[in-house]
C-alpha positions as CSV (number, residue, x, y, z in Angstrom):
1,M,-25.0,-8.2,6.5
2,A,-23.3,-7.7,9.9
3,S,-23.2,-11.5,10.4
4,T,-21.6,-11.9,7.0
5,H,-18.9,-9.4,7.9
6,D,-18.4,-11.2,11.3
7,S,-18.1,-14.6,9.6
8,A,-15.7,-13.3,6.9
9,E,-13.4,-11.6,9.5
10,R,-13.3,-14.6,11.7
11,G,-12.6,-16.7,8.6
12,I,-9.5,-14.6,7.7
13,E,-8.2,-14.8,11.3
14,A,-8.6,-18.6,11.1
15,L,-7.0,-19.0,7.7
16,V,-4.0,-16.8,8.7
17,S,-3.4,-18.2,12.2
18,C,-4.1,-21.9,11.4
19,P,-2.4,-22.8,8.1
20,K,-2.5,-26.5,8.9
21,K,-6.3,-26.4,9.2
22,R,-6.7,-24.2,6.1
23,K,-7.6,-27.0,3.7
24,R,-10.4,-28.3,6.0
25,L,-11.7,-24.8,6.6
26,L,-11.9,-24.1,2.9
27,K,-13.8,-27.3,2.2
28,S,-16.6,-26.2,4.6
29,L,-17.2,-22.9,2.8
30,Q,-20.3,-22.4,0.6
31,S,-20.2,-20.3,-2.5
32,E,-21.5,-17.1,-1.0
33,E,-19.3,-17.5,2.0
34,R,-16.3,-17.7,-0.3
35,R,-17.3,-14.5,-2.0
36,A,-17.8,-12.7,1.3
37,L,-14.4,-13.9,2.5
38,L,-12.7,-12.8,-0.7
39,R,-14.3,-9.3,-0.4
40,Q,-12.9,-9.1,3.1
41,L,-9.5,-10.4,2.0
42,Q,-9.4,-7.9,-0.9
43,A,-10.1,-5.0,1.5
44,H,-7.2,-6.1,3.7
45,V,-4.9,-6.4,0.6
46,E,-5.8,-2.9,-0.5
47,V,-4.9,-1.5,3.0
48,H,-1.6,-3.4,3.0
49,L,-0.7,-2.0,-0.5
50,A,-1.6,1.5,0.6
51,Q,0.6,1.1,3.7
52,G,3.5,-0.3,1.7
53,H,3.2,-3.7,3.4
54,R,3.7,-5.7,0.2
55,L,5.0,-8.8,1.9
56,A,1.8,-9.0,4.0
57,A,-0.3,-8.4,0.8
58,R,1.5,-11.3,-0.9
59,V,0.5,-13.6,2.0
60,L,-3.1,-12.6,1.8
61,L,-3.1,-12.9,-2.0
62,G,-1.9,-16.5,-1.6
63,I,-4.7,-17.3,0.8
64,S,-7.2,-15.5,-1.6
65,A,-6.1,-17.8,-4.4
66,E,-6.8,-20.8,-2.2
67,V,-10.2,-19.4,-1.3
68,A,-11.1,-18.8,-5.0
69,G,-10.4,-22.5,-5.7
70,D,-11.4,-23.7,-9.2
71,S,-13.9,-20.9,-9.8
72,L,-12.7,-18.9,-12.9
73,D,-14.8,-15.9,-11.8
74,L,-13.3,-15.8,-8.3
75,Q,-9.8,-16.5,-9.6
76,Y,-10.1,-13.5,-12.0
77,G,-10.4,-10.9,-9.3
78,V,-7.6,-12.4,-7.2
79,E,-5.2,-12.6,-10.2
80,R,-5.9,-9.0,-11.3
81,T,-4.9,-7.8,-7.8
82,R,-1.8,-10.1,-7.8
83,I,-0.7,-8.6,-11.2
84,R,-1.0,-5.2,-9.6
85,W,1.1,-6.4,-6.7
86,L,3.8,-7.7,-9.1
87,E,4.0,-4.4,-10.8
88,Q,4.4,-2.6,-7.5
89,E,7.2,-5.0,-6.6
90,G,9.0,-4.0,-9.9
91,L,8.4,-7.5,-11.4
92,G,7.2,-6.3,-14.7
93,D,8.1,-9.5,-16.6
94,D,6.3,-11.6,-14.1
95,A,3.2,-9.3,-14.2
96,L,3.2,-9.6,-18.0
97,A,3.5,-13.4,-17.9
98,A,0.6,-13.6,-15.4
99,M,-1.5,-11.2,-17.5
100,S,-0.7,-13.4,-20.6
101,R,-2.0,-16.5,-18.8
102,L,-5.2,-14.7,-17.7
103,Y,-5.6,-13.2,-21.2
104,E,-5.4,-16.6,-22.9
105,L,-7.8,-18.1,-20.4
106,H,-10.6,-15.5,-20.8
107,R,-10.2,-13.7,-24.1
108,R,-12.6,-16.1,-26.0
109,R,-15.2,-16.6,-23.3
110,R,-18.4,-15.8,-25.1
111,S,-20.4,-15.7,-21.8
112,K,-18.3,-12.7,-20.7
113,P,-17.2,-10.6,-23.7
114,E,-16.6,-7.5,-21.5
115,R,-13.9,-9.4,-19.6
116,G,-12.1,-10.4,-22.8
117,A,-12.1,-6.8,-24.0
118,E,-10.9,-5.6,-20.6
119,L,-8.0,-8.1,-20.6
120,T,-7.1,-7.2,-24.1
121,M,-6.8,-3.5,-23.1
122,E,-4.8,-4.4,-19.9
123,M,-2.5,-6.7,-21.8
124,G,-1.8,-3.8,-24.2
125,I,-1.0,-1.5,-21.3
126,L,1.5,-3.9,-19.9
127,M,3.1,-4.5,-23.3
128,D,3.4,-0.7,-23.7
129,R,5.1,-0.4,-20.3
130,S,7.5,-3.2,-21.2
131,G,8.5,-1.4,-24.4
132,R,6.8,-3.8,-26.8
133,K,5.0,-1.0,-28.6
134,K,4.0,-2.8,-31.8
135,E,2.3,-5.6,-29.9
136,A,0.6,-3.1,-27.7
137,L,-0.7,-1.3,-30.7
138,K,-2.3,-4.5,-32.1
139,L,-3.9,-5.2,-28.7
140,F,-5.4,-1.7,-28.4
141,R,-6.8,-1.8,-31.9
142,N,-8.3,-5.3,-31.0
143,A,-9.8,-3.9,-27.8
144,A,-11.3,-0.9,-29.8
145,A,-12.9,-3.4,-32.2
146,R,-14.3,-5.5,-29.3
147,Y,-15.8,-2.5,-27.6
148,Q,-17.4,-1.3,-30.9
149,R,-19.1,-4.7,-31.2
150,M,-20.4,-4.4,-27.7
151,N,-21.6,-0.8,-28.3
152,Q,-19.4,0.7,-25.6
153,P,-18.3,4.1,-27.1
154,Y,-16.5,5.3,-24.0
155,N,-14.3,2.2,-23.7
156,R,-13.7,2.2,-27.5
157,A,-12.5,5.8,-27.3
158,A,-10.2,4.9,-24.4
159,A,-8.7,2.1,-26.5
160,L,-8.2,4.4,-29.5
161,F,-6.5,7.0,-27.2
162,N,-4.1,4.3,-26.0
163,A,-3.4,3.4,-29.6
164,A,-2.7,7.1,-30.3
165,S,-0.2,7.2,-27.4
166,V,1.7,4.2,-28.8
167,L,1.7,5.6,-32.3
168,Y,3.3,8.8,-31.0
169,D,6.0,6.7,-29.2
170,L,6.6,4.9,-32.5
171,G,7.2,8.3,-34.2
172,R,4.0,8.1,-36.2
173,V,2.8,11.5,-35.2
174,G,0.3,12.1,-37.9
175,S,-1.3,8.7,-37.3
176,S,-1.4,9.5,-33.6
177,L,-3.3,12.7,-34.3
178,R,-5.8,10.9,-36.5
179,A,-6.4,8.3,-33.7
180,C,-7.0,11.2,-31.3
181,H,-9.6,12.7,-33.5
182,E,-11.2,9.3,-34.0
183,A,-11.3,8.8,-30.2
184,L,-13.1,12.1,-29.8
185,E,-15.6,11.3,-32.5
186,Q,-16.2,7.7,-31.3
187,G,-17.1,8.5,-27.7
188,G,-14.5,10.6,-26.0
189,T,-16.4,13.9,-26.2
190,G,-18.3,14.8,-23.1
191,H,-16.1,12.8,-20.7
192,L,-13.7,15.1,-18.9
193,D,-11.0,12.5,-18.2
194,L,-10.8,11.2,-21.8
195,E,-11.1,14.6,-23.4
196,T,-8.2,15.8,-21.1
197,H,-5.9,12.9,-21.8
198,I,-6.6,13.2,-25.6
199,A,-6.0,17.0,-25.5
200,L,-2.5,16.5,-23.9
201,Q,-1.6,13.8,-26.5
202,M,-2.7,16.1,-29.3
203,A,-0.7,19.0,-27.8
204,N,2.4,16.8,-27.8
205,S,1.9,15.8,-31.4
206,Y,1.2,19.3,-32.6
207,E,4.4,20.6,-30.8
208,M,6.4,17.7,-32.4
209,Q,5.1,18.8,-35.8
210,G,6.0,22.5,-35.1
211,H,2.4,23.7,-35.0
212,L,2.8,25.8,-31.9
213,D,-0.5,27.7,-32.0
214,Q,-2.5,24.4,-32.1
215,A,-0.2,22.9,-29.5
216,I,-0.7,25.8,-27.1
217,E,-4.5,25.6,-27.6
218,S,-4.5,21.9,-26.8
219,Y,-2.1,22.4,-23.8
220,L,-4.5,25.0,-22.4
221,M,-7.5,22.6,-22.8
222,A,-5.4,19.8,-21.0
223,A,-4.4,22.1,-18.2
224,E,-8.0,23.2,-17.5
225,G,-9.1,19.5,-17.7
226,Y,-6.5,18.3,-15.3
227,G,-7.5,21.1,-12.9
228,G,-11.1,19.9,-13.1
229,L,-9.9,16.3,-12.4
230,Q,-8.0,17.6,-9.3
231,N,-4.7,16.4,-10.8
232,R,-2.6,19.3,-9.7
233,R,0.8,17.8,-10.5
234,Q,-0.2,17.3,-14.1
235,E,-1.8,20.7,-14.4
236,S,1.3,22.3,-12.9
237,S,3.6,20.5,-15.4
238,I,1.5,21.5,-18.4
239,R,1.3,25.2,-17.3
240,Y,5.0,25.1,-16.9
241,R,5.3,23.8,-20.4
242,L,3.1,26.7,-21.7
243,G,5.2,29.2,-19.9
244,W,8.4,27.7,-21.1
245,L,7.2,27.8,-24.7
246,A,6.3,31.5,-24.4
247,L,9.8,32.2,-22.9
248,Q,11.4,30.4,-25.9
249,Q,9.4,32.6,-28.2
250,G,10.6,35.8,-26.4
251,L,7.2,36.5,-24.8
252,P,7.8,37.0,-21.1
253,S,4.5,38.8,-20.7
254,E,2.7,35.6,-21.8
255,A,5.2,33.3,-19.9
256,W,5.0,34.6,-16.4
257,P,1.2,34.2,-15.8
258,Q,1.4,30.5,-16.8
259,L,4.6,30.0,-14.8
260,Q,3.0,31.7,-11.7
261,Q,-0.1,29.6,-12.0
262,A,2.1,26.4,-12.4
263,L,3.9,27.3,-9.1
264,E,0.7,28.1,-7.2
265,V,-1.0,24.8,-8.3
266,R,2.1,22.9,-7.2
267,R,2.1,24.7,-3.9
268,E,-1.5,23.6,-3.4
269,H,-0.5,20.0,-4.1
270,D,2.5,20.0,-1.7
271,Y,0.6,21.9,1.1
272,G,-2.5,19.7,0.8
273,T,-0.4,16.5,0.9
274,G,1.6,17.6,3.9
275,L,-1.6,18.7,5.7
276,A,-3.2,15.3,4.9
277,R,-0.2,13.4,6.3
278,Y,-0.3,15.7,9.4
279,H,-4.0,14.8,10.1
280,L,-3.2,11.1,9.5
281,A,-0.4,11.1,12.0
282,R,-2.4,13.2,14.5
283,A,-5.3,10.7,14.2
284,E,-3.1,7.7,14.9
285,S,-1.7,9.5,18.0
286,Y,-5.2,10.1,19.3
287,R,-6.3,6.6,18.5
288,A,-3.3,5.1,20.3
289,A,-4.0,7.3,23.3
290,G,-7.5,6.0,23.6
291,M,-9.2,9.2,22.3
292,P,-11.4,7.8,19.5
293,E,-13.5,10.9,18.9
294,A,-10.5,13.2,18.5
295,A,-9.0,10.6,16.2
296,R,-12.1,10.4,14.1
297,V,-12.0,14.2,13.4
298,H,-8.5,13.9,12.0
299,F,-9.1,10.7,10.1
300,R,-12.0,12.4,8.3
301,A,-10.0,15.5,7.6
302,C,-7.3,13.3,6.0
303,V,-9.9,11.5,3.8
304,S,-11.3,14.9,2.7
305,L,-7.9,16.3,1.8
306,A,-6.7,13.1,0.1
307,A,-9.9,12.9,-2.0
308,A,-9.4,16.5,-3.1
309,L,-5.9,15.6,-4.1
310,G,-6.8,12.4,-5.8
311,N,-4.5,10.5,-3.4
312,E,-6.0,7.1,-3.0
313,V,-3.1,5.8,-0.9
314,L,-3.7,8.4,1.9
315,A,-7.5,8.1,1.6
316,T,-7.3,4.3,2.0
317,Q,-5.0,4.6,5.1
318,A,-7.4,7.1,6.7
319,R,-10.5,5.1,5.9
320,F,-8.8,2.1,7.5
321,G,-8.2,4.2,10.6
322,L,-11.9,5.1,10.7
323,C,-12.9,1.5,10.5
324,R,-10.6,0.5,13.4
325,L,-12.5,3.0,15.6
326,T,-15.8,1.2,15.1
327,E,-17.0,-1.3,17.7
328,G,-17.1,-4.0,15.0
329,N,-13.4,-3.2,14.4
330,L,-12.5,-4.6,10.9
331,R,-15.8,-6.4,10.1
332,S,-17.0,-3.6,7.9
333,L,-13.7,-2.9,6.2
334,P,-15.0,-3.3,2.6
335,S,-17.8,-0.8,3.3
336,Y,-15.4,1.7,5.0
337,L,-13.0,1.7,2.0
338,K,-15.9,3.0,-0.1
339,L,-17.0,5.7,2.3
340,P,-17.7,9.1,0.5
341,A,-15.2,11.8,1.4
342,P,-16.3,14.6,3.7
343,T,-16.4,18.0,2.0
344,G,-14.0,20.9,2.7
345,G,-10.8,19.4,1.5
346,E,-10.6,21.6,-1.6
347,E,-11.0,24.8,0.4
348,S,-8.3,23.8,2.8
349,I,-5.9,23.0,0.0
350,Q,-6.3,26.3,-1.7
351,R,-4.7,28.0,1.3
352,G,-1.4,26.7,0.1
353,R,-1.6,28.7,-3.1
354,K,0.1,31.8,-1.5
355,G,2.7,29.9,0.5
356,V,6.4,29.9,-0.1
357,Y,9.1,27.3,-0.3
358,C,11.7,27.9,2.3
359,R,14.0,26.3,4.9
360,Q,12.3,27.8,8.0
361,I,9.3,25.9,9.3
362,G,7.5,29.1,10.4
363,E,7.7,30.8,7.0
364,G,5.6,28.5,4.9
365,F,6.6,25.1,3.5
366,S,9.1,23.4,5.7
367,Q,11.8,21.2,4.3
368,S,10.4,18.1,6.1
369,Q,7.0,18.8,4.7
370,W,8.4,19.0,1.1
371,S,10.2,15.7,1.5
372,Q,7.0,14.0,2.5
373,S,4.9,15.6,-0.2
374,G,3.7,13.9,-3.4
375,D,3.1,10.2,-3.9
376,A,4.1,7.4,-1.6
377,E,7.4,7.3,-3.5
378,P,8.1,10.8,-4.9
379,S,9.9,11.0,-8.2
380,P,13.5,12.0,-8.0
381,E,12.8,14.5,-10.8
382,D,10.4,16.5,-8.6
383,R,12.9,18.8,-6.9
384,P,15.0,19.6,-10.0
385,A,11.7,20.3,-12.0
386,L,10.5,22.7,-9.2
387,A,13.9,24.5,-9.2
388,R,13.7,24.9,-12.9
389,L,10.2,26.3,-12.7
390,L,11.2,28.8,-10.0
391,K,14.2,29.8,-12.1
392,D,12.2,30.4,-15.3
393,L,9.5,32.3,-13.4
394,A,12.1,34.6,-11.8
395,R,13.6,35.2,-15.2
396,S,10.2,36.0,-16.8
397,L,9.3,38.4,-14.0
398,R,12.7,40.1,-14.2
399,L,12.3,40.6,-18.0
400,E,9.0,42.2,-17.4
401,G,10.4,44.4,-14.6
402,L,8.0,43.0,-12.0
403,P,9.1,43.2,-8.3
404,D,8.4,39.6,-7.2
405,S,11.4,38.1,-9.0
406,E,13.7,38.3,-6.0
407,Q,11.3,36.4,-3.7
408,I,10.9,33.7,-6.3
409,H,14.6,33.5,-6.7
410,R,15.0,33.0,-2.9
411,Q,12.6,30.0,-3.1
412,E,14.7,28.6,-6.0
413,R,17.8,28.8,-3.8
414,A,15.9,27.0,-1.0
415,V,14.9,24.2,-3.3
416,Q,18.4,23.9,-4.7
417,A,19.7,23.7,-1.1
418,W,17.3,20.8,-0.5
419,Q,18.7,19.0,-3.5
420,S,22.4,19.4,-2.4
421,N,21.8,18.8,1.3
422,P,18.6,16.7,1.8
423,R,17.5,16.3,5.4
424,K,16.7,12.7,6.4
425,P,13.1,12.3,7.4
426,R,12.5,11.4,11.0
427,K,11.8,7.7,11.6
428,A,8.2,7.0,12.1
429,G,7.0,4.7,14.9
430,P,5.2,1.5,14.2
431,G,2.0,2.3,12.3
432,P,-1.3,0.5,12.2
433,T,-1.4,-2.6,10.0
434,S,-4.2,-4.7,8.6
435,V,-4.5,-8.4,9.4
């Protein structure tokens, strides 16, 4: 296996550095060598995408297409990754056009019915994102029928859930609820991810219909589910919704516990993300200084935290760093990107639950840490939503006569100050890059 990795890594270097010799090099490759080379290229593309180096990813995707040649099976994986790259570039129409070509090419291949069903589902997702809801609905129903014929209940339930989501967007709330129930009956039950997504969709539908008791019950199920899935941002948003609904009903005693929990879960997310970024930066500093063992400790800590947060972008960057510390350098990159995460990240993240948002670094969450929290490209709605959460929590505590309302109100003012006077993050030095 080591020799395969060696050969693949040398092959990438040759293909990138000697474009004039590329055609001749590709002609000499055997089938298994092409597959090994594509696995290695795919790993480098994943690292580039995680690092935000989308231009470099495009170059390697172009080389990958040349390596795949006329093989439909090899082309399939390359094109799926290229479509994801197009989406990240904001080229939704181009991604949809590429998916349409792939869909037409594979949807009737009897030798690989799973691929046809998978592409039908993916085509529906892209149609949904582009606003073509009715076409998306037809594709999701088609995918559900395909998965039923293949006796794949989980995937059938996922397709039915996607159909329910589109039906809700089309204003067909009753049909959406029926599709949710069918998804649970047809294979969604017993799978935490599907049950959780379906519970949230049902909660939205019940609330739209004015059935608040059923909506609240479903929101609670969804909040617990997303907590189990380590999706703290979604759990926080749902608990905020529960608290807000209680406030609207004049029930501050029911509102503040949910709002408090929403805030604590959000603190965990922000603290954990900031801590993971700290370990990644520290690891890179040690690696650059020629201290690999110290770097390894911090890279592993970053992987552990990122896995507990469900942040694949940070986890990929840290795993890439670990790979660079090995004697073989990048030869084993595909294996390193699949390394299991060390334990301990969850316990570290929970320390953020009792922190505070403020403008002074020594008091809890620093402004710079907040600005770096969340995904690689944080939503501009994050700060206003947090400010509203703090405001509603302070209000509910005040209505209940509880003493913590002023401390919460101070955090609200801090977040509002960040909105009106954001501090520019410090420029980072040149970071590590893949090939």
